[in-house]
C-alpha positions in Angstrom: 143.2 35.5 44.0 142.6 32.1 45.7 140.8 32.3 49.0 140.3 30.2 52.2 136.8 28.8 52.2 136.2 27.3 55.6 137.9 25.2 58.4 138.8 21.6 57.4 140.5 20.2 60.5 142.9 20.8 63.4 145.7 18.3 63.8 147.7 17.4 66.9 150.7 15.1 67.3 150.5 12.7 70.3 152.6 10.1 72.1 150.0 7.4 72.1 147.1 7.4 69.6 144.8 5.1 71.7 145.2 7.2 74.8 144.3 10.4 73.0 141.4 8.8 71.1 140.0 7.6 74.5 140.4 11.2 75.9 138.8 13.0 73.0 136.1 10.4 72.3 135.2 9.0 75.7 136.0 11.9 78.0 135.2 14.9 75.8 132.5 13.4 73.6 134.1 13.8 70.2 132.8 11.4 67.6 135.3 9.0 66.1 134.9 9.1 62.3 137.7 6.7 61.4 141.1 5.5 62.5 143.8 4.3 60.1 147.5 3.8 59.3 147.8 5.7 56.0 150.6 4.4 53.9 151.3 6.9 51.1 154.4 8.6 49.9 152.7 12.0 49.7 152.0 11.9 53.5 155.6 11.3 54.3 156.6 14.0 51.9 154.2 16.7 53.1 155.1 16.0 56.7 158.9 15.9 56.0 159.4 12.5 57.6 160.2 10.0 54.8 160.5 7.0 57.2 157.5 7.8 59.3 154.9 5.2 60.1 151.9 7.5 60.9 148.9 6.2 62.8 145.9 8.5 62.8 142.4 9.1 64.0 139.8 11.6 62.8 137.2 12.8 65.2 134.3 15.3 64.7 134.3 18.1 67.3 131.0 18.2 69.2 128.1 20.0 67.5 130.1 21.0 64.5 131.4 20.0 61.1 135.0 20.6 62.2 137.4 17.7 62.7 140.3 16.9 65.0 143.1 14.8 63.4 145.2 12.9 66.0 148.6 11.7 64.7 151.1 9.4 66.3 154.4 9.3 64.4 156.3 6.1 64.7 159.7 5.2 63.4 161.1 8.7 63.9 163.0 10.6 66.5 160.6 12.6 68.7 161.3 15.3 71.3 158.5 16.2 73.8 157.9 20.0 73.9 157.1 22.3 76.8 153.4 22.8 76.1 152.8 25.5 78.7 150.7 28.2 77.0 153.2 31.0 76.8 155.7 29.0 74.7 155.9 29.8 71.0 154.7 27.0 68.8 152.2 25.7 71.3 148.4 26.0 70.7 145.1 25.4 72.4 141.6 24.5 71.3 138.5 26.3 72.7 134.9 25.2 73.0 131.7 26.8 74.2 130.0 25.1 77.1 126.7 25.8 78.7 128.0 25.2 82.3 131.8 25.6 82.8 131.8 24.8 86.5 129.7 21.6 86.0 131.9 20.5 83.1 135.0 21.2 85.1 133.8 19.1 88.0 132.9 16.2 85.7 136.3 16.3 83.9 138.2 16.5 87.2 136.2 13.6 88.5 137.4 11.7 85.4 141.0 12.5 86.2 141.5 15.3 83.7 144.3 17.7 84.7 143.8 21.5 84.6 145.8 24.7 84.8 143.6 26.4 87.4 139.9 26.1 88.4 137.4 28.1 86.3 137.7 31.9 86.4 135.3 34.7 85.6 136.6 36.9 82.8 136.5 40.6 83.8 137.2 42.2 80.4 136.7 41.5 76.7 134.1 39.4 74.9 133.8 36.8 77.7 133.1 39.3 80.5 131.0 37.8 83.2 131.2 34.3 81.8 133.3 31.4 82.9 136.5 29.9 81.4 139.0 27.1 82.2 142.0 25.4 80.7 142.0 21.7 80.9 145.0 19.6 79.8 144.9 16.6 77.5 147.2 13.5 77.9 150.0 15.3 75.9 149.8 18.6 77.7 147.7 20.3 75.0 145.4 23.0 76.5 141.7 22.5 75.9 139.7 25.6 76.9 136.1 25.7 77.8 134.2 29.0 77.7 130.7 29.8 79.0 129.7 33.1 77.5 126.8 34.7 75.7 129.1 36.8 73.4 131.2 35.1 70.7 134.4 36.7 69.4 132.6 37.9 66.3 130.4 40.2 68.4 133.5 41.9 69.8 135.0 44.7 67.7 138.4 46.4 67.4 136.8 49.4 68.9 135.7 47.3 71.9 139.2 45.9 72.2 140.8 49.4 72.0 138.5 50.6 74.9 139.5 47.6 77.0 143.2 48.0 76.4 143.3 51.8 76.6 143.6 52.3 72.8 146.8 50.1 72.6 146.9 47.6 69.7 148.7 44.4 70.5 
């Protein structure tokens, strides 16, 4: 059976490519690998938009070999979505930080919007750490987590104890 080998990239659709590149590169410190306007039939086929003029940028996420692909679709009808976290179809990205409160203060000083100031998780793998949801120019949530315990160190048994034995 075929298997998934490792992460390749995460892609997001944005209103304005340049605004998003500035946010992820200049504000969050992602590395711009390349920016282009790929003109290929297979791209329009795979995305389901035969008339699309897609402008894209690929950035490397900090301290990783995982990439963020930012796509601006032109020449097509677009409908903004309600990006609040509870809405099906929305997503968020999360990154470790060594100082959540200092990063939050720096990002707010740069004009980045947020859901609420940093909080201290009281249950689960991030107990005792700090976490915050910031908001990118298109409303996409970008979470920053300061914790010593990654998800992989938290087990199903740990989760059952926290939730009283209830699986979600």
